C-alpha positions in Angstrom: -1.1 5.7 5.3 -2.3 7.4 8.4 -5.8 6.2 9.0 -5.7 3.3 6.5 -8.4 3.3 3.9 -11.0 0.6 4.4 -12.6 -1.0 1.4 -14.7 -4.1 1.0 -16.5 -6.1 -1.6 -18.7 -8.9 -0.4 -21.1 -11.3 -2.0 -23.9 -13.4 -0.5 -26.5 -15.8 -1.8 -28.6 -17.6 0.7 -26.3 -18.7 3.4 -23.1 -18.6 1.2 -20.9 -15.6 1.9 -17.9 -14.5 -0.1 -16.0 -11.3 0.7 -13.3 -9.0 -0.3 -11.6 -6.2 1.6 -8.7 -3.8 1.2 -6.9 -2.0 3.9 -5.6 1.0 2.2 -2.3 1.0 1.0 -0.5 -0.4 3.4 0.1 -0.4 7.0 2.5 1.9 8.7 5.0 1.8 11.4 8.7 2.6 12.4 10.7 4.2 15.1 12.2 7.6 14.5 15.9 7.6 13.4 18.4 9.5 15.6 19.1 13.0 14.6 22.5 13.8 13.3 24.4 17.0 13.0 26.1 15.9 9.8 25.0 16.8 6.4 22.6 14.5 4.5 21.5 14.2 0.9 18.2 12.3 1.3 15.5 12.0 3.9 12.5 9.6 4.1 9.5 10.9 6.1 7.3 8.0 7.2 3.9 8.7 8.7 3.1 6.7 11.9 3.8 3.6 14.0 0.3 2.7 15.0 -1.6 1.3 11.9 0.9 -1.6 11.3 4.3 -3.0 11.9 5.2 -2.4 8.2 7.3 0.7 8.8 9.3 -0.8 11.7 9.9 -4.2 10.1 10.3 -3.3 6.4 10.3 0.2 5.1 12.8 1.8 7.5 15.5 -1.0 7.3 15.1 -1.4 3.5 15.5 2.3 2.9 18.4 2.7 5.2 20.2 -0.3 3.6 19.6 1.0 0.1 21.1 4.4 0.9 24.0 2.9 2.8 24.8 0.6 -0.1 24.8 3.6 -2.5 27.0 5.6 0.0 24.3 8.3 0.2 24.0 9.9 3.6 20.3 9.8 4.6 17.9 9.8 7.4 14.6 7.8 7.9 12.2 9.5 10.3 8.7 8.8 11.5 6.2 11.5 12.4 4.1 9.3 14.8 0.9 10.5 13.0 1.6 14.1 13.8 1.4 16.4 10.7 3.3 19.2 12.4 6.0 16.9 13.5 6.4 15.6 9.9 6.7 19.2 8.7 9.3 19.9 11.4 11.2 16.8 10.3 11.2 18.1 6.7 12.5 21.4 7.8 15.3 19.7 9.8 16.2 17.6 6.8 16.4 20.6 4.5 18.5 22.5 7.0 21.0 19.6 6.9 21.2 19.8 3.1 18.8 17.1 1.9 18.2 17.4 -1.8 15.5 14.7 -2.0 12.6 14.1 0.3 10.8 10.7 0.2 7.3 11.7 1.6 4.7 9.4 2.8 2.2 12.0 3.8 -0.2 11.9 6.8 -2.8 14.0 5.0 -3.1 15.9 1.8 -2.9 19.4 3.4 0.3 18.6 5.3 1.7 16.8 2.3 1.2 19.8 0.1 2.8 22.1 2.7 5.9 19.9 3.0 6.2 19.5 -0.7 6.0 23.3 -1.3 8.5 23.8 1.5 11.0 21.4 -0.1 10.6 22.6 -3.6 11.0 26.2 -2.5 14.3 25.1 -0.9 15.5 23.6 -4.1 14.9 19.9 -3.2 12.9 17.3 -5.1 10.0 15.4 -3.5 9.2 11.7 -4.2 5.7 10.7 -3.0 6.1 7.4 -1.4 3.3 4.8 -1.4 0.6 7.6 -1.4 0.3 10.4 -3.9 -0.3 14.0 -2.9 -2.6 14.8 -5.8 -1.7 17.8 -7.9 1.3 18.7 -5.7 4.8 19.7 -7.0 6.3 16.2 -6.3 8.7 15.2 -9.0 7.9 11.4 -8.8 5.5 9.0 -7.2 6.5 5.4 -6.2 3.8 2.9 -5.3 2.0 -0.1 -6.5 -0.4 -0.1 -9.4 -3.4 0.5 -7.2 -5.9 0.3 -10.0 -4.6 -3.1 -10.7 -4.9 -4.0 -7.0 -8.6 -3.2 -7.2 -8.9 -5.3 -10.4 -7.3 -8.2 -8.6 -9.8 -7.8 -5.8 -12.8 -7.7 -8.1 -11.5 -10.6 -10.2 -10.9 -12.6 -7.0 -14.5 -12.1 -6.0 -15.7 -13.2 -9.4 -13.5 -16.3 -9.3 -14.7 -17.2 -5.8 -18.4 -17.0 -6.9 -17.7 -19.1 -10.0 -15.9 -21.7 -7.8 -18.7 -22.1 -5.4 -21.4 -22.2 -8.0 -23.1 -18.9 -7.1 -22.0 -16.7 -10.0 -24.9 -17.6 -12.2 -27.5 -17.2 -9.4 -27.5 -13.4 -9.3 -25.5 -13.0 -6.1 -26.0 -10.0 -3.9 -22.8 -8.0 -3.8 -22.0 -5.1 -1.4 -19.1 -2.6 -1.6 -17.6 -0.7 1.3 -15.4 2.1 -0.2 -12.6 3.9 1.5 -12.4 7.5 2.6 -13.0 10.2 -0.1 -9.7 11.9 0.9 -7.7 8.8 0.4 -6.3 8.7 -3.1 -5.3 5.0 -2.8 -8.9 4.2 -1.9 -10.0 6.0 -5.0 -7.6 4.0 -7.2 -8.6 0.7 -5.6 -12.3 1.5 -6.2 -11.6 2.4 -9.8 -10.0 -1.0 -10.3 -12.7 -3.2 -8.7 -15.5 -1.1 -10.2 -14.1 -1.8 -13.6 -14.8 -5.5 -12.9 -18.0 -5.2 -11.0 -20.0 -2.4 -12.6 -20.5 -4.3 -15.9 -21.9 -7.2 -13.9 -24.3 -4.9 -12.0 -25.4 -3.4 -15.3 -26.1 -6.7 -17.0 -27.9 -8.1 -14.0 -25.4 -10.8 -13.1 -24.9 -9.2 -9.7 -27.3 -7.1 -7.5 -26.1 -4.2 -5.3 -26.7 -4.5 -1.5 -26.4 -2.4 1.6 -26.3 -3.2 5.3 -24.9 -6.7 5.0 -24.3 -8.6 8.2 -20.7 -9.5 9.2 -19.2 -11.8 6.7 -15.8 -13.5 6.0 -13.6 -11.1 4.1 -10.5 -11.3 2.0 -8.4 -8.5 0.5 -4.9 -7.0 0.5 -1.8 -6.6 2.5 -1.2 -10.3 3.1 -1.4 -10.2 6.9 -0.8 -13.4 8.9 -4.5 -13.6 9.9 -5.6 -13.0 6.3 -3.3 -15.8 5.1 -4.6 -18.1 7.8 -8.2 -17.5 6.7 -7.2 -18.3 3.1 -5.7 -21.6 4.1 -8.8 -22.4 6.2 -11.0 -21.7 3.2 -12.7 -18.5 4.6 -11.0 -16.3 2.1 -10.1 -16.7 -1.6 -7.0 -14.5 -1.7 -5.1 -11.4 -0.7 -3.2 -8.8 -2.7 0.5 -8.9 -1.8 2.6 -5.7 -2.3 6.3 -6.3 -1.6 7.5 -3.5 0.6 11.1 -4.5 -0.2 10.4 -3.7 -3.9 8.6 -0.5 -3.1 11.3 0.8 -0.7 14.1 -0.2 -3.1 12.4 1.5 -6.1 11.9 4.7 -4.1 15.5 4.7 -2.8 16.8 4.1 -6.4 14.8 7.1 -7.6 16.2 9.3 -4.9 19.8 8.1 -5.4 19.5 8.7 -9.2 18.3 12.3 -8.6 21.2 13.0 -6.2 23.7 11.5 -8.6 22.2 13.4 -11.6 21.2 10.2 -13.4 18.1 9.1 -15.1 15.4 7.8 -12.7 14.9 4.1 -13.3 11.5 2.4 -13.6 9.2 5.3 -14.6 6.3 3.6 -16.3 3.4 6.0 -16.1 1.8 9.2 -14.8 -0.8 9.6 -12.0 -2.5 13.0 -11.8 0.4 14.4 -13.9 3.1 13.1 -11.7 5.8 10.8 -13.2 5.2 7.4 -11.6 6.9 4.2 -10.8 4.1 1.7 -10.5 5.0 -1.7 -9.2 3.0 -4.9 -9.9 1.0 -6.5 -7.1 0.5 -10.2 -6.7 -2.7 -12.2 -6.0 -1.9 -14.7 -3.3 -4.0 -17.8 -2.8 -3.5 -21.3 -1.3 -1.5 -22.2 -4.4 1.3 -19.6 -3.9 1.1 -18.4 -0.3 4.6 -19.7 0.4 5.9 -16.8 -1.7 5.4 -14.7 1.4 7.8 -16.9 3.4 10.5 -17.1 0.7 10.5 -13.3 0.3 10.7 -12.8 4.0 7.4 -10.8 4.2 5.9 -13.3 6.7 7.4 -16.1 8.8 5.9 -19.6 8.7 5.7 -19.4 12.5 3.3 -16.4 12.2 0.9 -18.4 10.0 1.2 -22.1 10.6 0.3 -22.1 14.3 -2.5 -23.3 16.5 -5.6 -24.4 14.6 -4.1 -23.3 11.3 -1.0 -25.5 11.5 -2.8 -28.4 9.9 -3.5 -26.4 6.8 0.1 -25.7 6.0 1.9 -28.2 3.8 
């Protein structure tokens, strides 16, 4: 995810503020795995360790566990937000015999270069979390990001209806992500499918230059969940990293073992895709994050927010 996409949808009428934000596809972070002189069959190239703890806490251990369980020798590496380092890691993986590269690219240019390198070496590439548009990748594994955007848009509409502002022509502003961020494009496609008809029929008005407002969105961070419990936010989109990592590893293992890749359910920009289902988390179901091990109760139910946890 590199520099995470930043998207926001916000609504305001009078002194009532309702917001929505998406931090692009997901946060990133992991420590580089140790190099090995032994042969490998798969390699996962993760992008950085700065934007989030996601890659340290979730992606790396889940991917390693999945490959170990399948008895497939593999490495999980992190480029520390350095495109040249990620390309060098790809070269090392290919030199050790990797037949599948799971690639979470830092940017489109380096992503295409790594993909071309891998394909020319006879390896398959699986775009992980973020698609390198129009590349030679064999598969793409991520969440249904258009659906993520729809959840955001519908969450905003539900919040406005709940506080009685929906029928009062609320002013709604949108802050879209970077034009080079394909996930941001998909999020925008999703929430625009909900909001544009409401702009067109006069239910909502567009706005620019809104003052700072409470925001909700995606990625289910501890702070975001605390705000939801306190009533500042209406919800957040939860994307299970465990499911994403396991789906990507399963695809790589299937390719290596010459089996049918499981879970393919669509195409994005011509690439066969495994699109997972995101979940809209509110006060009603936030404990799902605890039961699935994504967050700990001790991260959320502390300080001033402890009283909101039941």
